[in-house]
N, CA, C, O and CB atoms as a CASP TS submission, in Angstrom:
PFRMAT TS
TARGET T0000
AUTHOR 0000-0000-0000
METHOD Language model
MODEL 1
PARENT N/A
ATOM      1  N   UNK     1      -0.461  35.638  48.454  1.00  0.00           N
ATOM      2  CA  UNK     1      -1.131  34.695  49.294  1.00  0.00           C
ATOM      3  C   UNK     1      -2.526  35.185  49.676  1.00  0.00           C
ATOM      4  O   UNK     1      -3.505  34.441  49.618  1.00  0.00           O
ATOM      5  CB  UNK     1      -0.308  34.427  50.523  1.00  0.00           C
ATOM      6  N   UNK     2      -2.587  36.441  50.063  1.00  0.00           N
ATOM      7  CA  UNK     2      -3.879  36.999  50.462  1.00  0.00           C
ATOM      8  C   UNK     2      -4.820  37.045  49.259  1.00  0.00           C
ATOM      9  O   UNK     2      -6.018  36.795  49.395  1.00  0.00           O
ATOM     10  CB  UNK     2      -3.702  38.416  51.068  1.00  0.00           C
ATOM     11  N   UNK     3      -4.281  37.363  48.088  1.00  0.00           N
ATOM     12  CA  UNK     3      -5.122  37.399  46.889  1.00  0.00           C
ATOM     13  C   UNK     3      -5.702  36.018  46.598  1.00  0.00           C
ATOM     14  O   UNK     3      -6.875  35.904  46.242  1.00  0.00           O
ATOM     15  CB  UNK     3      -4.314  37.904  45.677  1.00  0.00           C
ATOM     16  N   UNK     4      -4.901  34.977  46.744  1.00  0.00           N
ATOM     17  CA  UNK     4      -5.388  33.611  46.519  1.00  0.00           C
ATOM     18  C   UNK     4      -6.473  33.258  47.531  1.00  0.00           C
ATOM     19  O   UNK     4      -7.502  32.685  47.174  1.00  0.00           O
ATOM     20  CB  UNK     4      -4.226  32.596  46.606  1.00  0.00           C
ATOM     21  N   UNK     5      -6.238  33.602  48.794  1.00  0.00           N
ATOM     22  CA  UNK     5      -7.220  33.315  49.833  1.00  0.00           C
ATOM     23  C   UNK     5      -8.511  34.082  49.580  1.00  0.00           C
ATOM     24  O   UNK     5      -9.600  33.564  49.828  1.00  0.00           O
ATOM     25  CB  UNK     5      -6.657  33.663  51.215  1.00  0.00           C
ATOM     26  N   UNK     6      -8.396  35.306  49.090  1.00  0.00           N
ATOM     27  CA  UNK     6      -9.576  36.111  48.782  1.00  0.00           C
ATOM     28  C   UNK     6     -10.391  35.459  47.665  1.00  0.00           C
ATOM     29  O   UNK     6     -11.621  35.441  47.712  1.00  0.00           O
ATOM     30  CB  UNK     6      -9.165  37.541  48.382  1.00  0.00           C
ATOM     31  N   UNK     7      -9.694  34.927  46.665  1.00  0.00           N
ATOM     32  CA  UNK     7     -10.396  34.281  45.555  1.00  0.00           C
ATOM     33  C   UNK     7     -11.059  32.981  46.006  1.00  0.00           C
ATOM     34  O   UNK     7     -12.184  32.686  45.603  1.00  0.00           O
ATOM     35  CB  UNK     7      -9.426  34.004  44.398  1.00  0.00           C
ATOM     36  N   UNK     8     -10.373  32.208  46.834  1.00  0.00           N
ATOM     37  CA  UNK     8     -10.900  30.918  47.270  1.00  0.00           C
ATOM     38  C   UNK     8     -11.967  31.049  48.347  1.00  0.00           C
ATOM     39  O   UNK     8     -12.862  30.209  48.445  1.00  0.00           O
ATOM     40  CB  UNK     8      -9.780  30.055  47.777  1.00  0.00           C
ATOM     41  N   UNK     9     -11.873  32.102  49.155  1.00  0.00           N
ATOM     42  CA  UNK     9     -12.800  32.289  50.282  1.00  0.00           C
ATOM     43  C   UNK     9     -13.346  33.707  50.251  1.00  0.00           C
ATOM     44  O   UNK     9     -13.041  34.520  51.124  1.00  0.00           O
ATOM     45  CB  UNK     9     -12.098  32.003  51.645  1.00  0.00           C
ATOM     46  N   UNK    10     -14.146  33.992  49.252  1.00  0.00           N
ATOM     47  CA  UNK    10     -14.664  35.342  49.081  1.00  0.00           C
ATOM     48  C   UNK    10     -15.560  35.786  50.227  1.00  0.00           C
ATOM     49  O   UNK    10     -15.828  36.977  50.387  1.00  0.00           O
ATOM     50  CB  UNK    10     -15.419  35.434  47.792  1.00  0.00           C
ATOM     51  N   UNK    11     -16.024  34.828  51.024  1.00  0.00           N
ATOM     52  CA  UNK    11     -16.891  35.172  52.149  1.00  0.00           C
ATOM     53  C   UNK    11     -16.116  35.749  53.337  1.00  0.00           C
ATOM     54  O   UNK    11     -16.717  36.321  54.246  1.00  0.00           O
ATOM     55  CB  UNK    11     -17.663  33.948  52.592  1.00  0.00           C
ATOM     56  N   UNK    12     -14.793  35.604  53.336  1.00  0.00           N
ATOM     57  CA  UNK    12     -13.971  36.109  54.437  1.00  0.00           C
ATOM     58  C   UNK    12     -13.527  37.530  54.119  1.00  0.00           C
ATOM     59  O   UNK    12     -13.037  37.806  53.024  1.00  0.00           O
ATOM     60  CB  UNK    12     -12.739  35.192  54.683  1.00  0.00           C
ATOM     61  N   UNK    13     -13.700  38.418  55.071  1.00  0.00           N
ATOM     62  CA  UNK    13     -13.353  39.830  54.883  1.00  0.00           C
ATOM     63  C   UNK    13     -11.839  39.995  54.731  1.00  0.00           C
ATOM     64  O   UNK    13     -11.056  39.263  55.336  1.00  0.00           O
ATOM     65  CB  UNK    13     -13.868  40.677  56.069  1.00  0.00           C
ATOM     66  N   UNK    14     -11.451  40.962  53.922  1.00  0.00           N
ATOM     67  CA  UNK    14     -10.038  41.236  53.695  1.00  0.00           C
ATOM     68  C   UNK    14      -9.342  41.582  55.007  1.00  0.00           C
ATOM     69  O   UNK    14      -8.212  41.149  55.233  1.00  0.00           O
ATOM     70  CB  UNK    14      -9.867  42.377  52.684  1.00  0.00           C
ATOM     71  N   UNK    15      -9.982  42.340  55.859  1.00  0.00           N
ATOM     72  CA  UNK    15      -9.368  42.699  57.142  1.00  0.00           C
ATOM     73  C   UNK    15      -9.085  41.452  57.976  1.00  0.00           C
ATOM     74  O   UNK    15      -8.072  41.388  58.673  1.00  0.00           O
ATOM     75  CB  UNK    15     -10.280  43.665  57.925  1.00  0.00           C
ATOM     76  N   UNK    16      -9.974  40.463  57.908  1.00  0.00           N
ATOM     77  CA  UNK    16      -9.751  39.212  58.643  1.00  0.00           C
ATOM     78  C   UNK    16      -8.584  38.420  58.052  1.00  0.00           C
ATOM     79  O   UNK    16      -7.801  37.821  58.788  1.00  0.00           O
ATOM     80  CB  UNK    16     -11.024  38.353  58.633  1.00  0.00           C
ATOM     81  N   UNK    17      -8.472  38.419  56.728  1.00  0.00           N
ATOM     82  CA  UNK    17      -7.358  37.723  56.088  1.00  0.00           C
ATOM     83  C   UNK    17      -6.029  38.390  56.430  1.00  0.00           C
ATOM     84  O   UNK    17      -5.036  37.709  56.686  1.00  0.00           O
ATOM     85  CB  UNK    17      -7.553  37.685  54.567  1.00  0.00           C
ATOM     86  N   UNK    18      -6.013  39.718  56.433  1.00  0.00           N
ATOM     87  CA  UNK    18      -4.792  40.438  56.792  1.00  0.00           C
ATOM     88  C   UNK    18      -4.398  40.121  58.229  1.00  0.00           C
ATOM     89  O   UNK    18      -3.219  39.937  58.532  1.00  0.00           O
ATOM     90  CB  UNK    18      -4.981  41.957  56.610  1.00  0.00           C
ATOM     91  N   UNK    19      -5.376  40.059  59.099  1.00  0.00           N
ATOM     92  CA  UNK    19      -5.098  39.714  60.491  1.00  0.00           C
ATOM     93  C   UNK    19      -4.564  38.292  60.591  1.00  0.00           C
ATOM     94  O   UNK    19      -3.630  38.030  61.349  1.00  0.00           O
ATOM     95  CB  UNK    19      -6.364  39.870  61.351  1.00  0.00           C
ATOM     96  N   UNK    20      -5.146  37.378  59.835  1.00  0.00           N
ATOM     97  CA  UNK    20      -4.697  35.989  59.831  1.00  0.00           C
ATOM     98  C   UNK    20      -3.241  35.870  59.389  1.00  0.00           C
ATOM     99  O   UNK    20      -2.465  35.107  59.967  1.00  0.00           O
ATOM    100  CB  UNK    20      -5.586  35.153  58.922  1.00  0.00           C
ATOM    101  N   UNK    21      -2.880  36.635  58.354  1.00  0.00           N
ATOM    102  CA  UNK    21      -1.515  36.599  57.833  1.00  0.00           C
ATOM    103  C   UNK    21      -0.585  37.574  58.552  1.00  0.00           C
ATOM    104  O   UNK    21       0.587  37.709  58.198  1.00  0.00           O
ATOM    105  CB  UNK    21      -1.524  36.904  56.353  1.00  0.00           C
ATOM    106  N   UNK    22      -1.121  38.247  59.560  1.00  0.00           N
ATOM    107  CA  UNK    22      -0.362  39.179  60.391  1.00  0.00           C
ATOM    108  C   UNK    22       0.272  40.306  59.581  1.00  0.00           C
ATOM    109  O   UNK    22       1.443  40.638  59.762  1.00  0.00           O
ATOM    110  CB  UNK    22       0.713  38.435  61.147  1.00  0.00           C
ATOM    111  N   UNK    23      -0.524  40.886  58.685  1.00  0.00           N
ATOM    112  CA  UNK    23      -0.097  42.070  57.941  1.00  0.00           C
ATOM    113  C   UNK    23      -1.200  43.121  58.042  1.00  0.00           C
ATOM    114  O   UNK    23      -2.365  42.793  58.263  1.00  0.00           O
ATOM    115  CB  UNK    23       0.215  41.720  56.442  1.00  0.00           C
ATOM    116  N   UNK    24      -0.825  44.368  57.880  1.00  0.00           N
ATOM    117  CA  UNK    24      -1.833  45.425  57.933  1.00  0.00           C
ATOM    118  C   UNK    24      -2.511  45.555  56.568  1.00  0.00           C
ATOM    119  O   UNK    24      -1.961  45.151  55.544  1.00  0.00           O
ATOM    120  CB  UNK    24      -1.195  46.777  58.359  1.00  0.00           C
ATOM    121  N   UNK    25      -3.709  46.123  56.578  1.00  0.00           N
ATOM    122  CA  UNK    25      -4.392  46.340  55.296  1.00  0.00           C
ATOM    123  C   UNK    25      -3.614  47.326  54.449  1.00  0.00           C
ATOM    124  O   UNK    25      -3.589  47.199  53.224  1.00  0.00           O
ATOM    125  CB  UNK    25      -5.830  46.847  55.516  1.00  0.00           C
ATOM    126  N   UNK    26      -2.974  48.317  55.078  1.00  0.00           N
ATOM    127  CA  UNK    26      -2.200  49.290  54.306  1.00  0.00           C
ATOM    128  C   UNK    26      -1.031  48.604  53.598  1.00  0.00           C
ATOM    129  O   UNK    26      -0.669  48.986  52.485  1.00  0.00           O
ATOM    130  CB  UNK    26      -1.683  50.420  55.222  1.00  0.00           C
ATOM    131  N   UNK    27      -0.437  47.589  54.244  1.00  0.00           N
ATOM    132  CA  UNK    27       0.632  46.828  53.596  1.00  0.00           C
ATOM    133  C   UNK    27       0.082  46.108  52.366  1.00  0.00           C
ATOM    134  O   UNK    27       0.717  46.096  51.312  1.00  0.00           O
ATOM    135  CB  UNK    27       1.264  45.812  54.584  1.00  0.00           C
ATOM    136  N   UNK    28      -1.093  45.513  52.505  1.00  0.00           N
ATOM    137  CA  UNK    28      -1.701  44.784  51.399  1.00  0.00           C
ATOM    138  C   UNK    28      -1.967  45.709  50.210  1.00  0.00           C
ATOM    139  O   UNK    28      -1.727  45.336  49.062  1.00  0.00           O
ATOM    140  CB  UNK    28      -3.002  44.120  51.855  1.00  0.00           C
ATOM    141  N   UNK    29      -2.465  46.918  50.492  1.00  0.00           N
ATOM    142  CA  UNK    29      -2.823  47.839  49.413  1.00  0.00           C
ATOM    143  C   UNK    29      -1.639  48.616  48.854  1.00  0.00           C
ATOM    144  O   UNK    29      -1.750  49.227  47.791  1.00  0.00           O
ATOM    145  CB  UNK    29      -3.857  48.803  49.899  1.00  0.00           C
ATOM    146  N   UNK    30      -0.508  48.603  49.554  1.00  0.00           N
ATOM    147  CA  UNK    30       0.646  49.353  49.082  1.00  0.00           C
ATOM    148  C   UNK    30       1.146  48.766  47.773  1.00  0.00           C
ATOM    149  O   UNK    30       1.355  47.558  47.661  1.00  0.00           O
ATOM    150  CB  UNK    30       1.766  49.355  50.134  1.00  0.00           C
ATOM    151  N   UNK    31       1.331  49.609  46.808  1.00  0.00           N
ATOM    152  CA  UNK    31       1.804  49.156  45.503  1.00  0.00           C
ATOM    153  C   UNK    31       3.277  49.557  45.353  1.00  0.00           C
ATOM    154  O   UNK    31       3.658  50.677  45.694  1.00  0.00           O
ATOM    155  CB  UNK    31       0.932  49.762  44.343  1.00  0.00           C
ATOM    156  N   UNK    32       4.096  48.638  44.844  1.00  0.00           N
ATOM    157  CA  UNK    32       5.506  48.988  44.655  1.00  0.00           C
ATOM    158  C   UNK    32       5.656  50.077  43.591  1.00  0.00           C
ATOM    159  O   UNK    32       4.860  50.161  42.656  1.00  0.00           O
ATOM    160  CB  UNK    32       6.323  47.741  44.258  1.00  0.00           C
ATOM    161  N   UNK    33       6.677  50.900  43.747  1.00  0.00           N
ATOM    162  CA  UNK    33       6.933  51.945  42.770  1.00  0.00           C
ATOM    163  C   UNK    33       7.463  51.314  41.484  1.00  0.00           C
ATOM    164  O   UNK    33       7.849  50.146  41.461  1.00  0.00           O
ATOM    165  CB  UNK    33       7.933  52.989  43.326  1.00  0.00           C
ATOM    166  N   UNK    34       7.474  52.104  40.429  1.00  0.00           N
ATOM    167  CA  UNK    34       7.977  51.609  39.154  1.00  0.00           C
ATOM    168  C   UNK    34       9.440  51.184  39.289  1.00  0.00           C
ATOM    169  O   UNK    34       9.852  50.180  38.707  1.00  0.00           O
ATOM    170  CB  UNK    34       7.828  52.685  38.060  1.00  0.00           C
ATOM    171  N   UNK    35      10.215  51.939  40.050  1.00  0.00           N
ATOM    172  CA  UNK    35      11.626  51.609  40.252  1.00  0.00           C
ATOM    173  C   UNK    35      11.777  50.286  41.002  1.00  0.00           C
ATOM    174  O   UNK    35      12.660  49.490  40.682  1.00  0.00           O
ATOM    175  CB  UNK    35      12.334  52.735  41.019  1.00  0.00           C
ATOM    176  N   UNK    36      10.924  50.049  41.992  1.00  0.00           N
ATOM    177  CA  UNK    36      10.978  48.792  42.732  1.00  0.00           C
ATOM    178  C   UNK    36      10.608  47.612  41.846  1.00  0.00           C
ATOM    179  O   UNK    36      11.247  46.561  41.909  1.00  0.00           O
ATOM    180  CB  UNK    36      10.050  48.847  43.940  1.00  0.00           C
ATOM    181  N   UNK    37       9.576  47.780  41.018  1.00  0.00           N
ATOM    182  CA  UNK    37       9.192  46.703  40.089  1.00  0.00           C
ATOM    183  C   UNK    37      10.318  46.419  39.109  1.00  0.00           C
ATOM    184  O   UNK    37      10.628  45.263  38.823  1.00  0.00           O
ATOM    185  CB  UNK    37       7.904  47.072  39.321  1.00  0.00           C
ATOM    186  N   UNK    38      10.934  47.494  38.592  1.00  0.00           N
ATOM    187  CA  UNK    38      12.027  47.332  37.633  1.00  0.00           C
ATOM    188  C   UNK    38      13.211  46.621  38.283  1.00  0.00           C
ATOM    189  O   UNK    38      13.847  45.768  37.663  1.00  0.00           O
ATOM    190  CB  UNK    38      12.466  48.700  37.078  1.00  0.00           C
ATOM    191  N   UNK    39      13.501  46.972  39.521  1.00  0.00           N
ATOM    192  CA  UNK    39      14.616  46.326  40.230  1.00  0.00           C
ATOM    193  C   UNK    39      14.347  44.838  40.407  1.00  0.00           C
ATOM    194  O   UNK    39      15.253  44.022  40.240  1.00  0.00           O
ATOM    195  CB  UNK    39      14.847  46.990  41.606  1.00  0.00           C
ATOM    196  N   UNK    40      13.107  44.476  40.744  1.00  0.00           N
ATOM    197  CA  UNK    40      12.764  43.057  40.889  1.00  0.00           C
ATOM    198  C   UNK    40      12.898  42.321  39.567  1.00  0.00           C
ATOM    199  O   UNK    40      13.395  41.196  39.521  1.00  0.00           O
ATOM    200  CB  UNK    40      11.340  42.901  41.429  1.00  0.00           C
ATOM    201  N   UNK    41      12.451  42.964  38.486  1.00  0.00           N
ATOM    202  CA  UNK    41      12.565  42.342  37.164  1.00  0.00           C
ATOM    203  C   UNK    41      14.028  42.169  36.775  1.00  0.00           C
ATOM    204  O   UNK    41      14.407  41.147  36.204  1.00  0.00           O
ATOM    205  CB  UNK    41      11.831  43.183  36.104  1.00  0.00           C
ATOM    206  N   UNK    42      14.850  43.170  37.084  1.00  0.00           N
ATOM    207  CA  UNK    42      16.277  43.090  36.774  1.00  0.00           C
ATOM    208  C   UNK    42      16.937  41.938  37.525  1.00  0.00           C
ATOM    209  O   UNK    42      17.744  41.200  36.960  1.00  0.00           O
ATOM    210  CB  UNK    42      16.973  44.411  37.118  1.00  0.00           C
ATOM    211  N   UNK    43      16.590  41.791  38.794  1.00  0.00           N
ATOM    212  CA  UNK    43      17.159  40.702  39.594  1.00  0.00           C
ATOM    213  C   UNK    43      16.714  39.354  39.035  1.00  0.00           C
ATOM    214  O   UNK    43      17.512  38.420  38.952  1.00  0.00           O
ATOM    215  CB  UNK    43      16.739  40.835  41.080  1.00  0.00           C
ATOM    216  N   UNK    44      15.451  39.250  38.654  1.00  0.00           N
ATOM    217  CA  UNK    44      14.944  37.991  38.100  1.00  0.00           C
ATOM    218  C   UNK    44      15.657  37.657  36.790  1.00  0.00           C
ATOM    219  O   UNK    44      16.004  36.500  36.552  1.00  0.00           O
ATOM    220  CB  UNK    44      13.418  38.073  37.873  1.00  0.00           C
ATOM    221  N   UNK    45      15.876  38.662  35.942  1.00  0.00           N
ATOM    222  CA  UNK    45      16.581  38.441  34.681  1.00  0.00           C
ATOM    223  C   UNK    45      18.022  38.026  34.938  1.00  0.00           C
ATOM    224  O   UNK    45      18.522  37.091  34.314  1.00  0.00           O
ATOM    225  CB  UNK    45      16.540  39.705  33.810  1.00  0.00           C
ATOM    226  N   UNK    46      18.690  38.718  35.855  1.00  0.00           N
ATOM    227  CA  UNK    46      20.070  38.365  36.188  1.00  0.00           C
ATOM    228  C   UNK    46      20.161  36.942  36.705  1.00  0.00           C
ATOM    229  O   UNK    46      21.069  36.199  36.332  1.00  0.00           O
ATOM    230  CB  UNK    46      20.636  39.332  37.223  1.00  0.00           C
ATOM    231  N   UNK    47      19.225  36.558  37.564  1.00  0.00           N
ATOM    232  CA  UNK    47      19.218  35.201  38.108  1.00  0.00           C
ATOM    233  C   UNK    47      19.001  34.161  37.015  1.00  0.00           C
ATOM    234  O   UNK    47      19.623  33.098  37.032  1.00  0.00           O
ATOM    235  CB  UNK    47      18.139  35.065  39.175  1.00  0.00           C
ATOM    236  N   UNK    48      18.120  34.467  36.066  1.00  0.00           N
ATOM    237  CA  UNK    48      17.869  33.535  34.966  1.00  0.00           C
ATOM    238  C   UNK    48      19.114  33.373  34.101  1.00  0.00           C
ATOM    239  O   UNK    48      19.459  32.260  33.704  1.00  0.00           O
ATOM    240  CB  UNK    48      16.688  34.017  34.109  1.00  0.00           C
ATOM    241  N   UNK    49      19.783  34.477  33.811  1.00  0.00           N
ATOM    242  CA  UNK    49      21.011  34.419  33.008  1.00  0.00           C
ATOM    243  C   UNK    49      22.089  33.640  33.751  1.00  0.00           C
ATOM    244  O   UNK    49      22.783  32.810  33.163  1.00  0.00           O
ATOM    245  CB  UNK    49      21.516  35.842  32.672  1.00  0.00           C
ATOM    246  N   UNK    50      22.224  33.913  35.046  1.00  0.00           N
ATOM    247  CA  UNK    50      23.221  33.207  35.842  1.00  0.00           C
ATOM    248  C   UNK    50      22.946  31.703  35.877  1.00  0.00           C
ATOM    249  O   UNK    50      23.874  30.896  35.827  1.00  0.00           O
ATOM    250  CB  UNK    50      23.254  33.767  37.260  1.00  0.00           C
ATOM    251  N   UNK    51      21.679  31.336  35.964  1.00  0.00           N
ATOM    252  CA  UNK    51      21.308  29.924  35.957  1.00  0.00           C
ATOM    253  C   UNK    51      21.744  29.263  34.645  1.00  0.00           C
ATOM    254  O   UNK    51      22.271  28.151  34.657  1.00  0.00           O
ATOM    255  CB  UNK    51      19.784  29.765  36.161  1.00  0.00           C
ATOM    256  N   UNK    52      21.527  29.938  33.528  1.00  0.00           N
ATOM    257  CA  UNK    52      21.918  29.403  32.223  1.00  0.00           C
ATOM    258  C   UNK    52      23.436  29.280  32.133  1.00  0.00           C
ATOM    259  O   UNK    52      23.955  28.274  31.649  1.00  0.00           O
ATOM    260  CB  UNK    52      21.385  30.299  31.084  1.00  0.00           C
ATOM    261  N   UNK    53      24.143  30.302  32.599  1.00  0.00           N
ATOM    262  CA  UNK    53      25.605  30.274  32.555  1.00  0.00           C
ATOM    263  C   UNK    53      26.146  29.103  33.377  1.00  0.00           C
ATOM    264  O   UNK    53      27.081  28.421  32.957  1.00  0.00           O
ATOM    265  CB  UNK    53      26.186  31.607  33.074  1.00  0.00           C
ATOM    266  N   UNK    54      25.554  28.876  34.546  1.00  0.00           N
ATOM    267  CA  UNK    54      26.010  27.770  35.388  1.00  0.00           C
ATOM    268  C   UNK    54      25.634  26.413  34.794  1.00  0.00           C
ATOM    269  O   UNK    54      26.338  25.423  34.993  1.00  0.00           O
ATOM    270  CB  UNK    54      25.424  27.902  36.791  1.00  0.00           C
ATOM    271  N   UNK    55      24.524  26.377  34.067  1.00  0.00           N
ATOM    272  CA  UNK    55      24.078  25.128  33.459  1.00  0.00           C
ATOM    273  C   UNK    55      24.967  24.726  32.282  1.00  0.00           C
ATOM    274  O   UNK    55      25.162  23.538  32.025  1.00  0.00           O
ATOM    275  CB  UNK    55      22.630  25.256  32.998  1.00  0.00           C
ATOM    276  N   UNK    56      25.505  25.718  31.569  1.00  0.00           N
ATOM    277  CA  UNK    56      26.343  25.471  30.409  1.00  0.00           C
ATOM    278  C   UNK    56      27.684  26.167  30.586  1.00  0.00           C
ATOM    279  O   UNK    56      27.944  27.162  29.909  1.00  0.00           O
ATOM    280  CB  UNK    56      25.650  25.947  29.121  1.00  0.00           C
ATOM    281  N   UNK    57      28.547  25.674  31.478  1.00  0.00           N
ATOM    282  CA  UNK    57      29.796  26.381  31.783  1.00  0.00           C
ATOM    283  C   UNK    57      30.798  26.444  30.634  1.00  0.00           C
ATOM    284  O   UNK    57      31.661  27.321  30.628  1.00  0.00           O
ATOM    285  CB  UNK    57      30.448  25.734  32.946  1.00  0.00           C
ATOM    286  N   UNK    58      30.708  25.556  29.682  1.00  0.00           N
ATOM    287  CA  UNK    58      31.657  25.554  28.580  1.00  0.00           C
ATOM    288  C   UNK    58      31.245  26.426  27.403  1.00  0.00           C
ATOM    289  O   UNK    58      32.017  26.600  26.460  1.00  0.00           O
ATOM    290  CB  UNK    58      31.858  24.164  28.108  1.00  0.00           C
ATOM    291  N   UNK    59      30.040  26.975  27.449  1.00  0.00           N
ATOM    292  CA  UNK    59      29.541  27.792  26.338  1.00  0.00           C
ATOM    293  C   UNK    59      30.077  29.196  26.440  1.00  0.00           C
ATOM    294  O   UNK    59      29.991  29.822  27.496  1.00  0.00           O
ATOM    295  CB  UNK    59      28.010  27.814  26.314  1.00  0.00           C
ATOM    296  N   UNK    60      30.635  29.701  25.342  1.00  0.00           N
ATOM    297  CA  UNK    60      31.173  31.076  25.319  1.00  0.00           C
ATOM    298  C   UNK    60      30.555  31.789  24.127  1.00  0.00           C
ATOM    299  O   UNK    60      30.475  31.233  23.032  1.00  0.00           O
ATOM    300  CB  UNK    60      32.756  31.088  25.232  1.00  0.00           C
ATOM    301  N   UNK    61      30.125  33.012  24.345  1.00  0.00           N
ATOM    302  CA  UNK    61      29.531  33.824  23.280  1.00  0.00           C
ATOM    303  C   UNK    61      30.537  34.861  22.869  1.00  0.00           C
ATOM    304  O   UNK    61      31.082  35.580  23.706  1.00  0.00           O
ATOM    305  CB  UNK    61      28.201  34.490  23.730  1.00  0.00           C
ATOM    306  N   UNK    62      30.788  34.940  21.565  1.00  0.00           N
ATOM    307  CA  UNK    62      31.713  35.927  21.040  1.00  0.00           C
ATOM    308  C   UNK    62      30.927  36.815  20.086  1.00  0.00           C
ATOM    309  O   UNK    62      30.433  36.330  19.068  1.00  0.00           O
ATOM    310  CB  UNK    62      32.941  35.254  20.328  1.00  0.00           C
ATOM    311  N   UNK    63      30.801  38.091  20.387  1.00  0.00           N
ATOM    312  CA  UNK    63      29.957  39.002  19.611  1.00  0.00           C
ATOM    313  C   UNK    63      30.676  39.616  18.423  1.00  0.00           C
ATOM    314  O   UNK    63      30.153  40.561  17.832  1.00  0.00           O
ATOM    315  CB  UNK    63      29.442  40.098  20.497  1.00  0.00           C
ATOM    316  N   UNK    64      31.822  39.138  18.053  1.00  0.00           N
ATOM    317  CA  UNK    64      32.544  39.734  16.930  1.00  0.00           C
ATOM    318  C   UNK    64      31.913  39.432  15.617  1.00  0.00           C
ATOM    319  O   UNK    64      32.410  39.868  14.579  1.00  0.00           O
ATOM    320  CB  UNK    64      33.950  39.271  16.910  1.00  0.00           C
TER
END
């Protein structure tokens, strides 16, 4: 959200945007660790697979 606001309103200081969104600048600059990114990707993949399984409940895959 802050990145979008920064792009749309480049004249507004980042510190002001962080204050507007009630987050600290350190929170904005904090980057997730590789493990955290991987965990998010894993959850997204699991959710996508689950969505497909629920969409096609009669489909069965046999790997033999």
